[in-house]
Structures are given as C-alpha cells and as structure tokens.
N, C-alpha and C positions, 0 to 999 in steps of 0.2 A: 418485495416478494422474491424469494430465491429462484434462481434459474432451475428449471426442472432437471433432475439428474446431474447437476453440476456438483453440488456439495450436499451431503446429508447434514442433519442437525448435529450429530456428534462431530463431524468434520468441521463444521462452522465453529463449534465450541473449542476444538483443538486450535484453530487459527486465532480465535479471540484470546485463548490462554497464552499462545506464543507471543501475541502482541503485548499482553500484560507483563509477561516475563521480561521481554526486551525493554519495555518502558520502565521497569523497576530499576534499571541500571543507568538510565539517562533522563535528561530533561526533554529530550526530543519526543516527537509524536509520530506514530505510525497509524495509517488508516488503510483499509482494504475496501475497494468499491467494485461491485460486480453488476454488470448489466448485460442484457442479451445482445444488443446491437450497437455498433459504432460506425456511422456513415462516413465520418471524417477520419483524419489521421488520429491514431490512438493517443499520441502525445498531446495533440491539441485538445482532444476530448478530456484527457486526464487533467490538463491545466484548468479547464472549465469546472470540472468536478472538484478539483482542489479548492478553488475559490468558493464554489457553491457550498462546500462542507465547512467553510470558515477556517480552513487550514492555513490561510495566509494571515490570520489574525493571532497566531501564537506569538508569545512575547519575543522569542529569539528567532523567529522565522525558520524553525528547524523541524518542520513537519515533512513527512514523506508519504506519498500516496502510491499504493500499488493498485493499478487500474486493470480490470479485466473485462473484455467484451466476449462473453462465453460463446455465443452463437456465431460470431464473426471471426473467432480465433485471433483476436487482437489483444495486446497487453502493452502497458507502458508503466514507467516509474517516473513520478514527478516530485520534485523536491522544492521546498521553500528556499528563498533567497539566501538565508543565513547558512544553511548547510550546502547548498549548491555551489556557492563561492569557494568552499573549502575542499570539495571533493573532485577528483579527476573524472573526466567524462567516461573513461573506460570502466570506472566503478559501477556507474548506472547501467552500462551495457552488460557488465558481468552479472549484475542482479537480474536483469531482464533475461539473460541467457539461461540462468538457473531456472527461472520460472518456465520459460518456453521448453527447455529440455524435459522437464517433468510433465508438462502439459502434453507433449508429443506422445508420452507413454500413458496418458490418461490419469496421471498422478496429480490431480488438481490441488488437493489439500496439501500434499507433500511439497509441491512446487511453491505454493504461497507461503507455507511455513518456513521453508529454506530461505526464501527471499526476505521474509520478515526477520529471520535470524541474522542474515548477513547485514541488512540495514541496521538492525539493533546494535550489532558490534561496532559499526562505523559511528553511529550516533553516540555510543558510549565513549568511544575514543575522543570525539570532538565536543560532546556535551555530556560529560559524566553527571550522574545524579548528584544533586546538591541538597543539603538539608533544607527542607521546606518546599522542595519542588512539588508542583501540583500537576495532576493529570488534566491538561487543558481540554482534551478531546476524548470522546468516548472510544472504547476499544472495539465496539460492535462493528460488524461488517455492514456497510451501507449498500443498498440495492436500488436499481432503477430498471424494472422489468420491461418498461415500455421502450419503444424506439427512441433513440436520442432526439431531443428537441433541438432544432437549429435556430 
C-alpha cells in the first residue's frame, strides 16, 4: 500500500518506466522499496528488504535496491555482491545524495528517478545488455506500509 501523499499513481508509473528503461541497457536489476517507518539503520533495513525481495538470487548478483522510509525520512542504496565489489563506495554515497537532495525539496519522484538513472548508467557500464538477458525481477515498486518488523 502506497504511503499517503508520497507518490501519486502517475509518479509511481514514471518510476516504473525509468526502471524499465534503465534495465533495457543492462543485465542488472533495479528495485525501489518504500515503507513508512524504519526503526533501525536504513542500510541495515535495506539489506533485509533486498534479501526478502529475492534480489540476492539474481544470476550475476547485480541487483540494486533503492530503499525509502517515507515517514522517518530515511533512505539507503543496497547492492548485490557482484556489483558492490566493482563500484567505489563514493558512487553509492553520490546516488544517495541525489535522492536526498531532491527529497529535501519535496521532489520524491524526481529524486528516485534520478537515482534510478544514475544506477542504470553504472549497471550498463559493468553489466551491458547481452542477447537473451531476462528481466529476473519485477520493475514494480514494492511497499510495506506497516512498521518494520524486527
């Protein structure tokens, strides 16, 4: 269930479309997960969600999760082992900063879209689309409107 007033249905579709566009150029996978609350550290929560969504089961371990806790104003970027090993730590910080800069202005959809675009470019560099690549994970935004379960 979407967070009230966080994203409209058209904004959700824009994000889904940006994920699909990015994934057409890469074998990598991008997911966006939004929930109201995050009691723990956002990166720790993103790691749990990453595994809960089966993102650690992609063939090349090249999935990237953009995690947002809308009510608690927290966000994190979590990547699979395959891509994380190949990317400098500052890249993930840069993506997170793009997200947060837009969020501070109330530009939630734009922030997520820009983060998706930047991740998509990096995935394309490291994991370019190969003939026969399959979209291993849905492009839909996942939600958990309840408090985080510990």
